N, C-alpha and C positions, 0 to 999 in steps of 0.2 A: 690210496689216492692222494693223501697229503704228501707223502714222501716223494712221489713221482710227478706231481703236478702242482698242487696248491702251495707247497713249500717254496718252490721257485717263484711263483706269482707273488706271494707275500714278500719274499726277499727283495724282489725287484721294486715293488711298490714302496716298501719301508725304506730301502736304501735311497730311492729317488727322492722321496719326501724329506728324508734326513739331509741329503746333500743340498736340497733347495733351501732348507731351513738354516743350516749351519755353514753353507758355502762361504759366506762373508767371513766367518770365523776362521775357516781353513785358510783363506787367502791371507788374513792377518798373521796367522801362525807361520805360514810359508815365508812371508816377508821377513819376519823376525828371525827365522832360522837361516834364511839366506845370508843375512848380515852376520849373525852369530857364528855361522859355520865358515866364515872368512872366504866366501866364494866357492865353497864346496858343494853348494846346491841345497835345496830344501827337501828334496825327496830321495828316497833310497829304494832301489829296485833290485830284487833278487829272485832268481829262478827257484820255483818250488813245484812239486808234483801236485796236481789237482785230481779231479774225478778221473777214474780209469788211468791214473798215473800220468796224465797228460801234463806236460810242463807249461807253466805260465809264469809271469813276473808279478810277484806280490809287491804292493806299493805301501811304503811307510814313510813317515816324516824322518828325515835324516837328523840325527841328534849329535853327531860328532863332526869335527873338522877332518881334513885330510892332511894334517900336519905330519911332516916326516923328519927323521933325524939326519945327521950329516951324511949317512950312507944311503939315504933315500928310502929307508924303511919307515913304515907308519909307526908313529909313536904309540905307546900302550893306550888302550881304550880309555882308561881313567884320566889320562892327560888330554885326550881329544874330546871328551864329553864336555860340552859347554853348560853353563848355568841354565840357559834357556832349554837346552836339550835334556838336562836332568829333570827339570820341571815337566817337560812334555812327556817324558817316560814315566815319571812317578804318577802322573794323572791319566796315563793310557791314551793321551791325545795322539801319540805317534801311530796308534792303530787306526785312527779314523779314516785316513785315505783308502783303507781297504774297502770302504763302502763303494769305491769305484770298481774294485774287483768284483764285488757282489753284483753291482749293476750290470757289469759286463758278462756275468755268468761264470767267472772263474772260481768264485767262492760263494759261500752261503753265510748268513748271519751266524748260524750255529752249525757246528760240524767238527770233525777232528782237525786239529791245527795242522797247517801245511808244514812239513818238515823239510830237511835238506834232500836233494836228489840223490846224493851218494848213499843214502840209507836204503834206497829201493831194492838193491840186490840182497840186502841183509834181512829183509822181512821173511818170516815164515809164511806159508800160504794163508794161514788164519790171520796173521797180522796185516798182510797185504789187503785184506778186505776193508781196511779203513779207507781205501780209495774207491769204494763202491759208491760213495756219496761225495758231494763237493766239500772241500775243507771249509772250516768256519773261522770267523773272527774270534769267537769263543767256542768252547765245547764242553762236553760232558766230563772229560778228563780234567779240564782246566778248573772246574768248580768242585772237583772231588780230590783235593790234596795233590795237585799236580807235582809240586816240588818235593813232596814228602814221600812219594811212591816211586817204584822202579819203572824203567821203561816197559818191562813186561806187563806190569799192572796198568800202565797208561794205555798200552795197546789193547788190553782186554776191555778197558772202559770205552775206547774208541769203537771197537767191534760191537760192544753192547749197544752203543748208540746207533750204529748202522742197523741193528736188528730191532731197535725200539724207537725209531725216529717218528715221533708224533708231535702234533701241535702242543700238547700238554708238556712234553719233554722239553721242547724248544722254549716255551714260555718260562718253565722252571729254570732253565739255564740262564735265560736273559735276566730274570729277577735276581738270581744269585750273583751273576756277573756285575750287575749294577750295584748291588750291595758291596761286593768286593772292591769295586772301583772307588766308591764313596768312602770306604774304610781303608783304602790303599792296601788291601790284602791280596796277595798272589795276583798282581796286576801286570807284571812283565811277562806276557804270554810266551815268549820264546826263551826265557831265562834258563829253563831246564836244559834246552838243547845247547845253550852256550856254556853252561857249567860243566857238563860232561857229555861227550858224544855217545851216541848209540853205536855199539860195536857188534850187534847181533846176538849178544849173550846176556846183557844186563837189562 
């Protein structure tokens, strides 16, 4: 009952209340990023597969400029990452706009992280089960050594969550996530995907 009904209700209520409480803060951050990013905008939108692999656009704060070299190619990420953007990333503030995705029903507060669409044909049938639930801002794999384990192990943890999605599990993930954010431990949720791509074997 929780997995199929109450989880969505709680996600909606919590994300709505959170947005009402911190909306002013998100506006301030957006203004700062707009100027820090030199007109590149304050928000970043990227297509990701959600529940049942349905594609949606995840929303994050944009932490880099769109500066390019003489040939028109984007400069390396390290050169485009602004000081404000670095702080926003290190504190996980860049993830907060995903509360809008939760409110819309694209995401949940807790669930498997939404990965890149090009990974979809690479999943085994068992790994693909991670899409039986809505993806989350944080998840079971994220609080269990995300960057220190293989993709195979991450997907096993994702599927474990699908089969053990309870209020207690979600509360446990929320508490660990808050602790990790406060201690700045494993807080860049998508860093694993950025460091080395999933190729169907690792």
